[in-house]
N, C-alpha and C positions, 0 to 999 in steps of 0.2 A: 664768223671768225675773221678778223682782219689779217691781211698778209703782212708779215714782218719786213720792215725795210732792210734789215740786215740779213736777209735770206741768202744763205750760201749758194743755193741753187740758182738764184738770180745772177749772182756774180759769175758763177760757172757758165751760165747760158750766155752772158754778155761776152765773156772771154772766148767762148766757143765761136760766137758770131764774128768777133774780131779776127780770130785765127783763121776761120774759114775764108774770110774775104782778103785778109792781108798776109797770111801765112806766118810771118815772123813777128810775134808779139811777145814782149817781155812783161810779165806781171811783177809788180813792186820793183820797177826799174830804178837803179841807183845812179843818179846824175853825177854825184861827187861834188855838187855845187855847195859853196858855203851858205850858211843861213844866218850868220852873225853879220850885222850891218857893216862893221868895220872891214871885215873880210870881203864882203860883196863889193863895197866901194873901191877896193883895191884891185878888182878884176880889170885887166887892161881893156877888154872889149866894151866895158860900160861907158856910155857917152855921158857927158856932163849933165845933159837934160834928164837922162834916166837916173843918174845918181841923185840929182836934186829931188826927183819924184819919190824915189825909194826912201830918202832921208825924211821927207815930209810925211810919208805914209808911216814910217817907223815911229817918228815922234808923235804923230796923231794917235797911234796905238798905245804908246807909253802914257799919253795924257788922258786917254779915254776913261780908264778906271784907276789910274795911278800905278799900274804895274810897270816898273822901269826895266826889270830883267825877266822878260818872258821867253827868251830864247836860251835854252840850256845846251843845245846840241851845236857841234861845229859844222856838221854837214846836213843837208836836207834829207829827211826820211824818204824812203822809196816813193816814187810816183806810181799811181795805180797801174797804168799800162803805158808801154812805149811801142809804137808801131814803126818798125825799122824802115819799111819802104816809103813811108810818108815823112820820116824823121820828125815824129810828132808824139806828144804826150796826150793821153786821154785820161781824164779824171772822172770818177764815178762818185758824184757828190751826194751824200746822204743828208738828211735834214739838219744834223748838227753843224753843217758848214754854213748854214744860213742864220747868221747872228748879227748883232749890231756892230761888232768890230769888223766883220766881213763887209758890211754895207759901207762902213767908214773907209775901208781900203779901196773898194770898187769905185767909190765916188771921187777918189783922189788919183785914179790912174792917169797916166800921161795922155794928153790929147793925141789922137792918131794911133794909139797902141792897137795893133792888130790882135784880135782875140778870135778863138775858134768857138765862140758862143756869143749869145746876145747879152751884153753886160747889163742892159736895162732890165731884162727878165731876171737875171741873178740878183740884181739890186732890189727889185720888187719882191722877190721871194724872201730876201733877208728881212725886209720890212714886214711882210705878211707872217712869216713863220717865227721870226725873232726868238730863235732857240738860245738856250744857255747851257753850257757844260763847264761847271766851275770846279772840276776835280782833275787837276789842281786849280786853284782860284783863277789863274791867268790862262787857262786852256783855250778860251775863245780867241784871245789875242794871238796866242801861239799858232793856232790853226789858221787864222786869217792871214798871218804873216807868211806861213808856209805856202798857202794858196796863192798869195801875191807873188812869191818867188817863182812858183810853178807857172804863173801867167806871164811874168815879165822876162825872166832869164832865157827861156827858150829862143825868143826872137833875137836876143843879144848874142846868142851862140849860133845863129844862122839856122835855127830849126823853124818848122812851121809853128804857128800859134797853137797853144794848148786848147784842146777840145774838152768841154765839160758837158756831162750828162747828169740829169737829176734822177737819182735812184727811184724816187716815187712817181716818176713820169708814167711808168707802166709796171705790171708784174712781169718782169723780164723772163722768169723761168717758165712762163706760160706762153711766151711768144716764140715765133720761128725766127730764124736768122735774118730773113728778108725784112721783117718788121723792125728788128733791132737795128739793122743797118740803115733803114729808112730814118729812124729817129736820130741816129748818129750823124747821118748826112744832113738832116734838117738843122740840127744843132750846130754844125760846124761852119755855118755861114759860107757856103760853097768852097770849103778847103778840100773836100774829098770828091 
Protein backbone atom coordinates (compact mmCIF):
# COMPACT_ATOMS: atom_id res chain seq x y z
CA UNK A 1 0.00 0.00 0.00
CA UNK A 2 1.37 3.40 -0.93
CA UNK A 3 1.38 6.27 1.50
CA UNK A 4 -1.12 9.01 0.68
CA UNK A 5 0.45 12.36 0.02
CA UNK A 6 -2.48 14.11 1.71
CA UNK A 7 -1.89 12.21 4.97
CA UNK A 8 -3.18 14.31 7.87
CA UNK A 9 -0.70 12.62 10.22
CA UNK A 10 2.16 13.86 8.03
CA UNK A 11 0.97 17.45 8.28
CA UNK A 12 0.52 17.02 12.05
CA UNK A 13 4.06 15.65 12.39
CA UNK A 14 5.44 18.50 10.28
CA UNK A 15 3.63 21.10 12.41
CA UNK A 16 4.77 19.38 15.62
CA UNK A 17 8.41 19.55 14.46
CA UNK A 18 8.07 23.23 13.55
CA UNK A 19 6.43 24.04 16.88
CA UNK A 20 9.02 22.11 18.87
CA UNK A 21 11.86 24.02 17.19
CA UNK A 22 10.33 27.48 16.77
CA UNK A 23 7.53 27.51 19.42
CA UNK A 24 5.19 30.07 17.85
CA UNK A 25 3.92 28.67 14.56
CA UNK A 26 0.61 29.68 13.01
CA UNK A 27 -1.12 27.20 10.73
CA UNK A 28 -3.11 28.67 7.79
CA UNK A 29 -1.65 32.12 8.48
CA UNK A 30 -3.68 34.98 6.97
CA UNK A 31 -1.38 37.59 5.45
CA UNK A 32 -4.19 39.94 4.42
CA UNK A 33 -2.32 40.54 1.15
CA UNK A 34 -4.33 41.21 -1.99
CA UNK A 35 -4.24 38.64 -4.76
CA UNK A 36 -5.71 40.65 -7.62
CA UNK A 37 -3.04 42.13 -9.82
CA UNK A 38 -4.38 45.72 -9.74
CA UNK A 39 -4.47 45.72 -5.94
CA UNK A 40 -0.98 44.21 -5.69
CA UNK A 41 0.45 46.82 -8.04
CA UNK A 42 -0.97 49.58 -5.82
CA UNK A 43 0.97 48.37 -2.73
CA UNK A 44 3.34 51.24 -1.85
CA UNK A 45 6.24 48.88 -0.97
CA UNK A 46 6.25 47.25 -4.43
CA UNK A 47 9.25 48.37 -6.45
CA UNK A 48 8.87 49.13 -10.14
CA UNK A 49 10.99 46.11 -11.03
CA UNK A 50 8.86 43.79 -8.88
CA UNK A 51 5.66 45.30 -10.32
CA UNK A 52 6.92 44.67 -13.88
CA UNK A 53 7.81 41.08 -13.02
CA UNK A 54 4.41 40.42 -11.44
CA UNK A 55 2.60 41.94 -14.43
CA UNK A 56 4.60 39.74 -16.83
CA UNK A 57 3.90 36.63 -14.76
CA UNK A 58 0.19 37.44 -14.54
CA UNK A 59 -0.11 38.07 -18.28
CA UNK A 60 1.82 34.88 -19.05
CA UNK A 61 -0.66 32.93 -16.89
CA UNK A 62 -3.59 34.58 -18.68
CA UNK A 63 -2.14 33.67 -22.06
CA UNK A 64 -1.08 30.14 -21.10
CA UNK A 65 -4.49 28.51 -21.66
CA UNK A 66 -6.59 31.60 -22.28
CA UNK A 67 -8.09 32.02 -18.79
CA UNK A 68 -8.23 35.78 -18.30
CA UNK A 69 -10.04 35.84 -14.94
CA UNK A 70 -8.49 33.12 -12.79
CA UNK A 71 -8.36 35.10 -9.53
CA UNK A 72 -11.74 35.32 -7.81
CA UNK A 73 -10.63 36.25 -4.30
CA UNK A 74 -9.66 39.68 -3.03
CA UNK A 75 -7.14 38.44 -0.48
CA UNK A 76 -4.66 35.61 -0.51
CA UNK A 77 -5.84 32.35 1.09
CA UNK A 78 -4.00 31.25 4.23
CA UNK A 79 -0.34 30.30 3.99
CA UNK A 80 0.44 26.81 5.28
CA UNK A 81 2.63 27.93 8.21
CA UNK A 82 4.07 31.14 9.60
CA UNK A 83 7.05 31.03 11.96
CA UNK A 84 7.00 34.17 14.07
CA UNK A 85 10.61 34.04 15.31
CA UNK A 86 11.88 33.80 11.73
CA UNK A 87 9.19 36.10 10.27
CA UNK A 88 8.85 33.49 7.57
CA UNK A 89 6.23 31.48 5.68
CA UNK A 90 6.68 27.74 5.18
CA UNK A 91 4.71 26.06 2.40
CA UNK A 92 4.12 22.29 2.32
CA UNK A 93 3.73 21.67 -1.43
CA UNK A 94 1.86 18.58 -2.54
CA UNK A 95 2.17 17.25 -6.10
CA UNK A 96 -0.73 19.33 -7.43
CA UNK A 97 1.52 22.43 -7.08
CA UNK A 98 3.88 21.11 -9.75
CA UNK A 99 2.14 22.13 -12.97
CA UNK A 100 3.03 23.79 -16.26
CA UNK A 101 1.53 27.12 -15.05
CA UNK A 102 3.78 26.91 -11.96
CA UNK A 103 6.81 26.22 -14.16
CA UNK A 104 5.81 29.24 -16.23
CA UNK A 105 5.77 31.48 -13.12
CA UNK A 106 9.02 30.13 -11.68
CA UNK A 107 10.83 30.68 -14.98
CA UNK A 108 9.80 34.36 -14.93
CA UNK A 109 10.80 35.24 -11.37
CA UNK A 110 12.85 38.43 -11.08
CA UNK A 111 16.60 37.96 -11.22
CA UNK A 112 18.09 38.02 -7.76
CA UNK A 113 14.82 37.19 -5.98
CA UNK A 114 15.74 35.53 -2.71
CA UNK A 115 13.91 32.27 -2.15
CA UNK A 116 13.90 29.82 0.75
CA UNK A 117 14.13 26.84 -1.62
CA UNK A 118 15.94 25.87 -4.78
CA UNK A 119 13.95 27.32 -7.67
CA UNK A 120 15.61 24.98 -10.18
CA UNK A 121 14.54 21.91 -8.18
CA UNK A 122 10.93 23.20 -8.10
CA UNK A 123 11.04 23.98 -11.81
CA UNK A 124 12.36 20.50 -12.59
CA UNK A 125 9.61 18.92 -10.45
CA UNK A 126 7.01 20.89 -12.41
CA UNK A 127 8.38 19.48 -15.64
CA UNK A 128 8.71 15.93 -14.27
CA UNK A 129 5.34 15.69 -12.48
CA UNK A 130 3.33 17.99 -14.80
CA UNK A 131 0.16 17.67 -12.73
CA UNK A 132 -3.26 18.96 -13.80
CA UNK A 133 -6.12 20.06 -11.56
CA UNK A 134 -8.84 21.43 -13.80
CA UNK A 135 -11.70 21.71 -11.32
CA UNK A 136 -12.43 24.55 -11.85
CA UNK A 137 -10.78 24.75 -15.29
CA UNK A 138 -8.33 27.53 -14.30
CA UNK A 139 -7.30 25.93 -10.98
CA UNK A 140 -3.67 25.39 -12.03
CA UNK A 141 -3.25 29.07 -12.97
CA UNK A 142 -4.88 30.19 -9.73
CA UNK A 143 -2.66 27.97 -7.58
CA UNK A 144 0.48 29.06 -9.50
CA UNK A 145 -0.44 32.72 -8.98
CA UNK A 146 -1.06 32.28 -5.24
CA UNK A 147 2.29 30.47 -4.91
CA UNK A 148 3.95 33.35 -6.77
CA UNK A 149 2.45 35.88 -4.37
CA UNK A 150 3.63 33.79 -1.41
CA UNK A 151 7.14 33.79 -2.87
CA UNK A 152 7.44 37.44 -3.92
CA UNK A 153 5.45 39.50 -1.41
CA UNK A 154 7.14 38.36 1.81
CA UNK A 155 10.45 39.93 0.75
CA UNK A 156 8.54 43.07 -0.28
CA UNK A 157 7.19 43.34 3.28
CA UNK A 158 10.55 42.77 4.96
CA UNK A 159 10.02 39.10 5.76
CA UNK A 160 12.46 36.29 5.16
CA UNK A 161 11.98 34.39 1.91
CA UNK A 162 9.31 31.70 1.84
CA UNK A 163 10.55 28.17 2.51
CA UNK A 164 9.00 25.37 0.49
CA UNK A 165 9.02 21.66 1.31
CA UNK A 166 7.87 18.90 -1.04
CA UNK A 167 5.23 16.75 0.65
CA UNK A 168 6.45 13.58 -1.09
CA UNK A 169 10.05 14.10 -0.04
CA UNK A 170 9.49 11.71 2.86
CA UNK A 171 6.77 10.01 4.85
CA UNK A 172 6.67 12.78 7.44
CA UNK A 173 4.49 10.94 9.95
CA UNK A 174 7.12 8.19 10.24
CA UNK A 175 10.03 10.57 10.86
CA UNK A 176 11.24 12.17 14.05
CA UNK A 177 11.46 15.91 14.63
CA UNK A 178 15.21 15.93 14.00
CA UNK A 179 14.85 14.45 10.50
CA UNK A 180 12.01 16.81 9.61
CA UNK A 181 14.04 19.83 10.72
CA UNK A 182 17.04 18.56 8.76
CA UNK A 183 14.94 18.55 5.56
CA UNK A 184 13.53 22.00 6.37
CA UNK A 185 17.01 23.42 6.94
CA UNK A 186 18.37 21.78 3.80
CA UNK A 187 15.54 23.20 1.69
CA UNK A 188 15.74 26.70 3.13
CA UNK A 189 19.06 27.60 1.47
CA UNK A 190 20.72 28.42 4.85
CA UNK A 191 17.93 30.77 6.06
CA UNK A 192 17.43 28.74 9.23
